[in-house]
PAZAPA-4460 file (N, C-alpha, C; in steps of 0.05 Angstrom, whole numbers, plus 32768, in hexadecimal, padded with zeros to 4 digits):
% residues 86
    n_x    n_y    n_z   ca_x   ca_y   ca_z    c_x    c_y    c_z   seq   type   mol
   8043   7FA5   826A   8038   7F8F   825A   8027   7F99   8243     1      M     A
   8018   7FAE   8248   8008   7FBA   8233   8019   7FC4   821C     2      Y     A
   8030   7FD0   8223   8042   7FDA   820E   804E   7FC3   81FE     3      N     A
   8053   7FAD   820B   805E   7F96   81FD   804A   7F8B   81E9     4      L     A
   8031   7F8A   81F1   801C   7F81   81DE   8019   7F94   81C7     5      L     A
   801B   7FAE   81CD   801A   7FC2   81B8   8031   7FBF   81A5     6      D     A
   8049   7FBA   81B0   8061   7FB6   819F   805D   7F9D   818E     7      F     A
   8052   7F88   8199   804D   7F70   8189   8039   7F75   8172     8      L     A
   8025   7F85   8178   8012   7F8C   8163   801F   7F9B   814C     9      S     A
   802F   7FAF   8152   803C   7FBE   813E   8051   7FAD   812F    10      W     A
   805F   7F9C   813D   8071   7F8A   8130   8064   7F78   811C    11      G     A
   804C   7F6E   8123   803D   7F5E   8110   8034   7F6D   80F8    12      L     A
   802D   7F86   80FC   8026   7F98   80E5   803E   7F9B   80D2    13      V     A
   8055   7FA0   80DE   806D   7FA3   80CE   8074   7F89   80BF    14      I     A
   8071   7F72   80CD   8077   7F58   80C0   8064   7F53   80A9    15      Y     A
   804B   7F58   80AC   8037   7F54   8097   803D   7F67   807F    16      I     A
   8043   7F80   8086   804A   7F93   8071   8063   7F8B   8061    17      T     A
   8077   7F82   8070   808F   7F79   8062   808A   7F61   8050    18      M     A
   8079   7F4E   8059   8071   7F37   8049   8064   7F40   802F    19      N     A
   8051   7F53   8031   8042   7F5C   801A   8055   7F6B   8007    20      L     A
   8066   7F7D   8011   8078   7F8C   8000   808C   7F7A   7FF3    21      L     A
   8095   7F65   8000   80A7   7F52   7FF3   8098   7F42   7FDE    22      T     A
   8080   7F3A   7FE3   8070   7F2A   7FD0   806C   7F3A   7FB6    23      Y     A
   8066   7F54   7FB9   8061   7F64   7FA1   807B   7F70   7F95    24      F     A
   8092   7F69   7F9F   80AB   7F71   7F94   80B4   7F8E   7F9A    25      G     A
   80A7   7F9A   7FAD   80AE   7FB5   7FB5   80C6   7FB6   7FC8    26      I     A
   80C6   7FA2   7FDA   80DB   7FA0   7FEE   80EE   7F89   7FE6    27      L     A
   8108   7F8F   7FE6   811B   7F7B   7FDE   812A   7F71   7FF7    28      N     A
   8129   7F57   7FFB   8136   7F4B   8013   8154   7F47   800F    29      K     A
   8160   7F51   7FF9   817D   7F4F   7FF6   818B   7F64   8007    30      S     A
   817D   7F78   800F   8188   7F8C   8022   818B   7F7F   803D    31      N     A
   81A2   7F81   8049   81A8   7F73   8062   8198   7F7D   8079    32      Q     A
   8193   7F96   807B   8183   7FA1   8091   8166   7F97   808F    33      I     A
   815B   7F98   8077   8140   7F8E   8072   813E   7F71   8079    34      V     A
   8152   7F61   8070   8152   7F45   8075   8154   7F3E   8093    35      L     A
   8164   7F4D   80A2   8166   7F48   80BE   814C   7F4E   80CD    36      K     A
   813F   7F64   80C5   8126   7F6B   80D2   8111   7F56   80CB    37      I     A
   8110   7F4E   80B2   80FC   7F3A   80A9   8100   7F20   80B8    38      Y     A
   8119   7F16   80BA   811E   7EFD   80C7   8118   7EFF   80E5    39      I     A
   811E   7F15   80F1   8117   7F19   810E   80F9   7F17   8112    40      S     A
   80EA   7F25   8101   80CD   7F25   8104   80C2   7F0A   80FD    41      L     A
   80CD   7EFC   80EA   80C4   7EE2   80E2   80C8   7ECE   80F9    42      M     A
   80DF   7ECF   8106   80E4   7EBE   811D   80D2   7EC3   8134    43      R     A
   80C9   7EDC   8137   80B7   7EE3   814D   809A   7EDB   8147    44      L     A
   8091   7EDF   812F   8074   7EDB   8129   806D   7EC1   811C    45      Y     A
   807E   7EB5   810C   8076   7E9D   80FD   806F   7E85   810F    46      E     A
   807C   7E81   8126   8073   7E6A   8137   8056   7E6D   8140    47      P     A
   804E   7E86   8147   8033   7E8B   8150   8020   7E88   8138    48      V     A
   8027   7E95   8122   8015   7E94   810A   8012   7E77   8100    49      L     A
   8028   7E68   8101   8027   7E4C   80F8   8013   7E3B   8108    50      F     A
   8014   7E3F   8123   8001   7E30   8134   7FE4   7E38   812E    51      K     A
   7FDF   7E51   8129   7FC4   7E5A   8123   7FBB   7E51   8108    52      I     A
   7FCD   7E50   80F4   7FC6   7E47   80D9   7FBD   7E2A   80D9    53      R     A
   7FC6   7E1A   80EC   7FBD   7DFE   80ED   7F9F   7DFB   80F2    54      K     A
   7F94   7E0F   80FF   7F77   7E0E   8107   7F65   7E1D   80F4    55      Y     A
   7F71   7E2C   80E1   7F61   7E3B   80CE   7F5E   7E2C   80B4    56      L     A
   7F49   7E32   80A5   7F45   7E24   808B   7F5C   7E2A   8078    57      P     A
   7F65   7E16   806A   7F7C   7E19   8058   7F75   7E22   803C    58      Q     A
   7F5C   7E21   8035   7F54   7E27   8019   7F4C   7E44   8015    59      N     A
   7F52   7E55   8028   7F4C   7E72   8025   7F62   7E80   8015    60      L     A
   7F5C   7E94   8005   7F70   7EA2   7FF6   7F81   7EB5   8006    61      P     A
   7F79   7EBA   801F   7F87   7ECD   8030   7F8E   7EBF   804B    62      I     A
   7FA4   7EC7   8056   7FAD   7EBC   8070   7FA0   7ECC   8086    63      D     A
   7F8F   7EBE   8096   7F80   7ECB   80AB   7F8E   7ECA   80C6    64      L     A
   7FA5   7EBC   80C8   7FB2   7EB9   80E1   7FBC   7ED3   80EE    65      S     A
   7FC6   7EE7   80DF   7FCD   7F00   80EC   7FB5   7F0E   80F8    66      P     A
   7F9D   7F0B   80EC   7F85   7F18   80F7   7F7E   7F0B   8112    67      I     A
   7F81   7EF0   8113   7F7C   7EE2   812C   7F90   7EEB   8142    68      V     A
   7FA9   7EEF   813A   7FBD   7EF8   814E   7FB6   7F15   8157    69      V     A
   7FAE   7F26   8145   7FA6   7F41   814C   7F8E   7F40   8160    70      F     A
   7F7B   7F30   815A   7F63   7F2E   816B   7F6C   7F23   8187    71      L     A
   7F7E   7F10   8187   7F88   7F06   81A1   7F96   7F1B   81B1    72      G     A
   7FA7   7F2A   81A4   7FB5   7F40   81B2   7FA2   7F55   81BC    73      I     A
   7F8E   7F5C   81AC   7F7A   7F6F   81B4   7F6A   7F65   81CC    74      E     A
   7F63   7F4B   81CB   7F54   7F3F   81E1   7F64   7F40   81FB    75      L     A
   7F7E   7F39   81FA   7F8F   7F3A   8212   7F91   7F57   821C    76      V     A
   7F95   7F6A   8209   7F96   7F86   8212   7F7C   7F8F   821F    77      Q     A
   7F66   7F87   8214   7F4C   7F8E   821F   7F48   7F83   823B    78      G     A
   7F50   7F6A   823E   7F4E   7F5D   8259   7F60   7F6A   826D    79      I     A
   7F78   7F71   8264   7F8B   7F7E   8276   7F81   7F9A   827E    80      M     A
   7F76   7FA8   826A   7F6B   7FC3   8270   7F54   7FC1   8284    81      T     A
   7F42   7FAD   8280   7F2B   7FAB   8291   7F32   7FA3   82AD    82      T     A
   7F44   7F8F   82B0   7F49   7F85   82CB   7F60   7F92   82DA    83      Y     A
   7F73   7F9E   82CB   7F8A   7FA9   82D9   7F88   7FC7   82DE    84      L     A
   7F78   7FD5   82CE   7F77   7FF2   82D0   7F5D   7FFC   82DD    85      Y     A
   7F4A   7FEB   82E2   7F31   7FF3   82EF   7F2D   7FE5   8309    86      Y     A
***
């Protein structure tokens, strides 16, 4: 379970990085491999991020929902470490 949460954390980092690189024109989504990876990550993370965005302020210049997801994953990992390994 801990490895799954670690995998989800790294996947979120890759998704955020791909979003930024696409926004700045460094990464081109016309490449089929890049597009498939991006769509897969989007289908995995956007439902969670969308639900969190509903509760965050909309007038901020930066999207804080990935930070909330990271904190949630870290919280679950900390709880698992505390209660399952000790």
